[in-house]
C-alpha positions in Angstrom: 0.2 0.1 -0.4 2.4 2.6 0.7 4.5 2.3 -2.9 0.9 3.0 -4.4 1.1 5.9 -2.3 4.6 6.9 -2.9 4.0 5.5 -6.6 0.6 8.7 -6.6 3.3 11.1 -5.2 5.5 11.5 -7.8 3.1 10.9 -10.1 1.3 13.9 -8.7 5.1 16.0 -8.2 5.8 15.1 -11.4 2.0 16.5 -13.2 3.1 19.8 -10.8 6.4 20.1 -11.7 5.0 20.2 -15.1 2.0 22.3 -15.1 4.1 24.7 -12.6 6.7 24.9 -15.5 3.5 25.1 -18.4 1.6 28.0 -16.2 5.4 29.8 -16.7 6.3 29.9 -19.8 2.6 30.8 -20.7 2.5 33.7 -18.0 6.5 34.5 -19.6 4.7 35.2 -23.4 2.4 36.5 -21.9 4.2 39.4 -20.0 7.1 39.9 -23.3 4.3 40.2 -25.3 2.8 42.7 -23.8 5.9 44.3 -23.2 7.0 44.5 -27.3 3.7 45.1 -27.4 3.3 48.5 -25.9 6.3 49.9 -26.6 5.9 49.6 -30.0 2.4 51.7 -29.1 5.3 54.3 -27.2 6.8 53.4 -30.0 5.0 54.4 -32.5 3.1 57.3 -30.7 6.2 59.2 -29.8 7.2 59.3 -33.4 3.6 60.3 -34.6 4.0 63.3 -32.1 6.8 64.2 -32.3 6.5 64.7 -36.5 3.3 66.2 -35.8 4.6 68.8 -33.5 7.7 69.7 -36.2 5.0 70.0 -39.2 3.8 71.7 -36.8 6.7 74.0 -36.7 6.8 74.1 -40.3 3.8 75.2 -40.5 4.0 78.6 -38.6 7.4 79.2 -40.2 9.9 78.6 -37.1 10.4 76.3 -34.1 10.8 78.1 -30.7 12.2 77.7 -28.2 9.9 75.4 -26.7 9.3 73.6 -30.0 12.7 72.2 -29.6 13.0 71.4 -26.2 10.1 69.3 -26.8 11.7 67.8 -29.9 14.4 66.7 -26.8 11.7 65.3 -25.4 10.4 62.9 -28.1 14.2 62.1 -28.2 14.1 61.3 -24.8 11.0 59.4 -24.6 12.4 56.6 -27.7 15.9 56.6 -26.4 13.8 55.0 -23.0 11.9 53.0 -25.3 14.7 51.2 -27.1 17.0 50.7 -24.3 14.0 49.1 -22.6 13.9 46.8 -25.3 17.2 46.1 -25.8 17.8 45.7 -21.6 14.6 45.6 -20.4 16.0 47.7 -18.0 14.0 51.0 -17.5 16.5 54.0 -17.3 15.1 56.0 -13.9 17.8 58.2 -15.8 16.8 59.0 -18.4 12.9 60.2 -16.9 14.4 62.2 -15.2 15.7 63.9 -18.2 13.1 64.8 -19.8 11.5 65.9 -16.5 13.5 67.9 -16.3 13.7 69.3 -20.2 9.6 69.7 -19.0 10.5 71.5 -16.5 12.5 73.2 -17.9 10.1 74.8 -20.9 7.7 75.6 -17.8 11.0 78.1 -17.0 10.9 79.5 -20.4 7.1 79.6 -20.2 7.0 81.4 -16.8 10.0 83.6 -17.8 7.8 84.6 -21.3 4.4 85.2 -19.2 3.8 88.9 -17.8 1.6 87.8 -14.7 3.9 85.1 -13.3 5.1 85.5 -10.0 9.6 85.7 -9.1 8.2 82.9 -6.8 7.4 80.6 -9.7 9.9 81.1 -11.1 12.3 79.6 -8.1 9.5 76.2 -7.3 10.3 75.3 -10.9 13.6 76.3 -10.5 14.0 74.4 -7.5 12.4 71.0 -9.0 15.3 71.4 -11.6 18.0 71.5 -8.6 16.3 68.7 -7.1 16.1 66.1 -9.9 19.9 67.1 -10.7 21.2 66.4 -7.5 18.4 63.4 -8.2 20.0 61.9 -11.3 23.7 62.7 -9.6 22.9 60.3 -6.5 21.2 57.8 -9.7 24.5 58.3 -11.2 26.7 57.6 -8.0 24.6 54.1 -7.2 25.0 53.3 -10.1 28.8 53.1 -10.8 29.2 49.6 -10.4 26.3 48.3 -12.6 26.0 50.1 -15.7 28.9 50.9 -18.0 27.4 53.8 -19.5 28.4 55.4 -16.4 32.2 54.5 -16.7 34.7 56.6 -18.3 35.5 54.7 -21.4 39.5 54.6 -21.8 39.7 53.5 -25.9 43.7 54.9 -27.9 
């Protein structure tokens, strides 16, 4: 009787391992499929928006500094998507760069507005300063892990 129970237990354990392996494989397939679909959607939307912004600049006949900074934001979003696509790691520093550039656009708009106060300028400038310190901390923290933070000594 114990041999039958032992055989049944082993069979159940094998079945459980196979079911878990199958479920893991399906789960990984679904998650990776979603990541690729989302990355392509974000990338396509970024390209679409950048082209629309560029066409709008052509229609105006000029590009203002805020328009150029907007193109830089699209560039950084594209770079973030590309890095995530290649490495499956989200580069947080790029997101902070995007935030800093967006705040730079806000700073320019505040400077051009007549009804804004100096307090608004200080708040936005302070936010950019805080984000700059965050980038500095991330660079020091990831120096061992991120090869892009190391200087290249190619001769």
